[in-house]
N, C-alpha and C positions, 0 to 999 in steps of 0.2 A: 082583402089580402091578409093572410096570417102574419102576426108580428114576428119580425126577425129576432132570433136569439143569438147571443154571442158570448163567448167565454172570456173573461178578463182576469186580472191578477187576483181578484178577490172572489172568484166563483162565477157562476152562470148569471148573466145579466140579460134583462129584456130590453126592448127598444126604448122604454122610458128610463132606463138606467138603474132600476131596482134590481137587487141581487137576491138570489136564493139564500136565505139565512142558514139553512141546514148545510148546503154545500160550502158556503163561506166559512162556517164554523169548523167543518171537517178539514178544509184546506188549511185553516189557521192552526189547528191542532197538529196536523201533519208537519207543517213548517216549524212549529215550536219544538217538536221532537227532534227534527233534523238539527236545528240550531243548538239544542241542549247537548247533543251527543257528538256533533262534528266540530273539529278544531279548525276547519277551513275558514279563511277570513271572509268577512262580509263587509263590504264598503272599505276594505283595507284594514279592518280591525280583526285580529285573530280571535278565535273562539277557544273553547265552546262557550255558549251562553246565548239565551234569547233576549237578554236585556242589554241594551247599549247605554252605558253609564257615562255621562259627561260631568266633569268636576269643575266647579267655578269657585273663585275666592271673592267674596264681596269686598270692595275696596272703599266704599263710601257708605253713609247711612242709607238704609233701605226704607221705602214706604210704598205700600200698595193698598189703597182703601178698599174696604168691603164694598161690594157692588150696591148694597143697600144703604150705604152711608150718604149723608147729605153733603152739600157743599160747605156747610158751616161746621159740621161735626165729622171729622175724618178719622175714624178708628181704622188702624192698619192691620193687615195680616202679617204673620211672621214668616211666611214663605210665598213665593210667587205661585200663581194658579196655573193649571194646565192650559187654560186659554191664553194667559199672558206669555207662557213659554212658546206655545205654538205660533202665536202672532209674532213673537220675536224672531222665530225662524223664517216666517214669511217675509218679514221686514228685511232680514239678512239676505234673503234670496233676491229681493229688489236691489239692495245695495251691492250685491255681488254681480249684478248685471244679467240676471235671469230675465227672459222675456215675460211679458205679462201673462201669457197663456201658461207658461211653465210655473209661475208663481201661483196661479189659480189652481193648477193641477196638484201642486205640492200641498196647498191648503186642503183640498179634497182628500188627498192621501193621508193627511194627519188626523182626519175626523175619527177614524177607528183606532188610532194609536193610543194605547194606555200609557199615561205618563205618571210616574211616581216621583216624589221629591223627598230627599233626605235633608232635613234642616241642619243648621249648624248646632253643635252641642249646647251652646248657650246663646241667649238673645235677651237684650235689655231694651225695653220700650220706654222712650221718653215722652211724657205727656206735656204738651205745651199749648199755651194760648197766645195767639198772635193777632196783630192788627192788620186788617186787610181792606182793600177797596173793592166794592162790588156794585153792580147795577141795582138801583132801587126798584121797587115793584112798579112804580110809575115814573120812568125816566123822563127827563126833560132836557132840552138843548143846553140849558144853563147849569144843570146838575146831572151829568151822565153817570157819575159814580158817587157813592157815599162811603163813609168810614163805618167799619163794623169789626167785630171780634169773631175769630174762628178757632176751633179746637183742632189741633194737629198732633199726629203721632209719628215718630220716626224710630227705627230700630237699629241698634248697634249689634252686629253679628260677629260672634267670636268663633272662627273656624271656616270650613268650606261647605258649600252646597254640593249635592250630587243629584243630577236629574237623570232618571232612568226611562228609556223608551223601549216598548215591547216591539222587537223586530219581527215577531210572528205576524203582525198585522200589515206589513209592507213588503214590497218586492226588494230585491237586492239593489235595484237602481235607486229607489227612494232611500234605502239605507245609506248608500254612498252619498246621496245629497245631504242627508242629516249629518254625516261625519264631516262633510265639507263646511256646512253652514253653521254648525255649532261653534266653530272657531271664530265666526264673524259676529257672534252675539257679544255686545260690550256693555249693555245695561238691560235691566228688567224692572218692570213696575213703573214707578214715577220716574220721569226723565231726570237723569242725574244720579240714579241708583246704579252706579257702575259695578261691573264684575270683571274679573280676570279669568280667562279660559286657561285651564291647567292640563286638559287632556281627556281622552276617551279610552274606555276599555269595555269588555263584555263580561257579564255575570250570568251564572246559571239560574240563581234564585236571589230574591231580595230579603233582607232581614226586617225586623220591626223598626229599624231606624228610618224606614221610608213611610210615607203617607199610605193610607189604605182607605178605599171607599167603605163607608160604614155599612152599606147594603150588601157588601160582598160576603158570600158564604164562607165561614171558617176563618174569619180574620182573627188575628192574635193581638191583644192589647199590649202596648209597650209599657215600661215602668211608669212613665209620666206621659200624659197626653191631654189633648183637648179636641173638640170637634169644631170644625169651621166649614162654612159653605164656600167651596171653591168652584169657580166656573170653568166650563170646558166647551169645546165645539159641540153643537147639536148635530143630529143626523143629517140635516139638510143644509149645513153650513156651506156657504160659497163665498168667494172673494167679493162678489157684488153685494151680498147681503151684509157682510161684516166690515167692508171698507168704510172709513170715515168720509171718503170722497164720493160715496154713492148715495143716491136718493132713496134706495131701498131700505125699508125699516126692518131690522132684525127682529125675529119673533122668539120669545122664550120657549124653550124645549124643542123648538125646530132648528133654529140657527145657533142658539146659545143655551146651555143647560147648566144647572147648579147641582153639585154633588156634595152631600154631607160627608166630610172627610175626616178621618182620624189623623191628627197631626201629632207626631211623637215629641211634643214639648209640653211641659207642665209648669204651672206657676209655683215658684219656690220662694220668692221674696217680693215685697212691695214696700214702697216708701213714698215720701212727698215727691210727686212728679215722676215716678218711674215704677216699672214692673219688670221683674226678672224671671225668665223662663229657662228651664234646663231639660235636657233629654234623659239623663240618668238619675238614679236615686242618690 
């Protein structure tokens, strides 16, 4: 029996769920043109603009370890990753009462969404050593934990974050879900790194104040910058693969991928126990 073909919101899909990349790219470009020129609201947010920009104010110290960091050496990033932002939205969907199937569908819809982050104008990293309790290599009933020393970093952020989502990759229905769920995000990164939601708007184009994938053609370097490996959803990411409560093991590049990203913050000052980063010269 020939395989059944059906058309979905991102192009023509086969029975296995794979979509025609050429048709999907054409549809995405056409939607981007409509969003850029039309002032009609999408998800209740007036246009024009293909980018949905959410503004957040960090209200506590921020920390999000590099994925390659060990438990004893926790070097932090200066911005949340695309993976962390998307998972925060899925978590917000659960807390907002979405059914499990709707949360899984939202995660799949976010796979192809390009997310850019505008960091705060200044960030100061505090380098600290602290005493911790951890399991020994050979635990025993009489000594389940031992004392140890760990390196930790936390960031004081001066200003607001802006997270931009490319609406050309999603339907109006998913865009409306994003607008609703962004207001439910109250922390990002390490638990306790709280943020205050300030609002959303749409932008036609993004400046160099936002992160840029290093592999992107024609990127423009900001005045100050550094490169960091930020993780994102892989092309085969699913709720079952990424859930902490699932027995499925996520695979690199399939369920979770790493993108070398230009972060528009550069080192301007260092001292005993701190490093200061700034966006402008």
